[in-house]
C-alpha positions in Angstrom: 0.0 0.0 0.0 1.3 3.5 -0.8 0.2 6.9 0.3 -2.3 7.1 -2.5 -4.4 4.2 -1.1 -6.1 3.5 2.3 -7.6 0.4 3.8 -10.8 0.7 5.7 -13.6 -1.3 7.2 -17.1 0.0 7.6 -20.5 -0.7 9.0 -23.4 0.3 6.7 -27.0 0.8 7.7 -29.3 1.2 4.7 -32.6 3.1 4.6 -35.5 3.5 2.3 -33.7 6.3 0.4 -30.6 4.2 -0.2 -29.8 3.6 -3.9 -30.3 -0.1 -3.3 -32.4 -0.6 -0.1 -31.8 -4.3 0.2 -29.8 -5.8 3.1 -26.9 -7.9 1.8 -27.1 -9.9 5.1 -30.4 -11.6 4.1 -31.5 -9.9 0.8 -34.5 -8.4 2.6 -36.0 -5.1 1.7 -34.9 -2.3 4.1 -37.9 -0.4 5.6 -36.1 1.9 8.1 -36.0 5.7 7.6 -32.8 7.6 7.2 -33.3 8.9 10.8 -33.5 5.4 12.1 -30.4 4.4 10.2 -28.5 7.3 11.7 -29.7 6.4 15.2 -28.6 2.8 14.6 -25.1 3.9 13.5 -24.9 6.2 16.6 -25.8 3.3 18.8 -23.3 1.0 17.1 -20.6 3.7 17.2 -21.1 4.2 20.9 -19.9 0.6 21.5 -17.4 0.4 18.7 -13.6 0.5 18.9 -10.7 -0.9 16.8 -10.8 -4.1 18.7 -14.4 -5.0 18.3 -15.2 -3.2 15.0 -15.1 -6.4 12.9 -17.4 -8.3 15.2 -19.9 -5.4 15.1 -19.7 -5.2 11.3 -20.4 -8.9 11.1 -23.4 -8.5 13.3 -24.9 -5.2 12.0 -23.5 -4.1 8.6 -25.8 -4.4 5.6 -23.0 -4.4 3.1 -21.7 -7.7 1.7 -18.4 -6.9 3.3 -20.0 -7.9 6.7 -18.7 -11.4 5.9 -15.1 -10.0 6.2 -15.7 -7.9 9.3 -16.6 -4.9 7.1 -13.1 -4.9 5.4 -13.2 -3.2 2.0 -9.5 -3.8 1.3 -7.3 -1.1 -0.2 -8.7 1.6 -2.4 -7.6 4.8 -3.9 -9.1 8.1 -5.1 -12.1 7.8 -7.3 -13.0 4.2 -6.2 -15.6 5.0 -3.6 -18.4 7.5 -3.4 -17.0 11.0 -2.6 -18.2 11.4 1.0 -16.9 7.9 1.9 -13.5 8.6 0.1 -13.1 12.0 1.8 -13.9 10.6 5.3 -11.6 7.6 4.7 -8.6 9.6 3.6 -9.1 12.1 6.5 -8.7 9.4 9.1 -5.5 8.2 10.7 -4.8 4.5 10.9 -6.8 3.1 13.8 -9.2 6.1 13.8 -13.0 5.8 13.5 -15.2 8.3 11.6 -18.3 9.9 12.7 -21.5 9.4 10.6 -20.8 9.3 6.9 -23.9 9.7 4.6 -23.6 8.4 1.0 -26.1 7.2 -1.6 -25.6 3.7 -0.2 -26.7 4.6 3.3 -25.2 5.6 6.6 -21.7 4.4 7.5 -19.2 4.5 10.2 -15.6 3.8 8.9 -12.5 2.5 10.6 -9.2 3.2 8.8 -7.1 0.1 9.1 -4.2 0.9 6.8 
């Protein structure tokens, strides 16, 4: 990895306004509002840290990456939606973001590399 890429994990909560409001956990239609998704992420973030982040992602994330503890692997500029990219590159390794709102839904991001 070079300084043009980062590695992050995330937890995603989708909502009815998400571009694809289907949970990747069980392929069910998401019925929560955006406000409910934000509240869920706030509750998850309150208990999250670098040590238990992967376990929480496996339990709560609605992205297919939940199977890998939320790990998205390495990515560089232009590979993620802009708000996600901006938040990811602003973090230090081991640092967790606040709420990040994208077309996919509401995220919390942990920079791992």
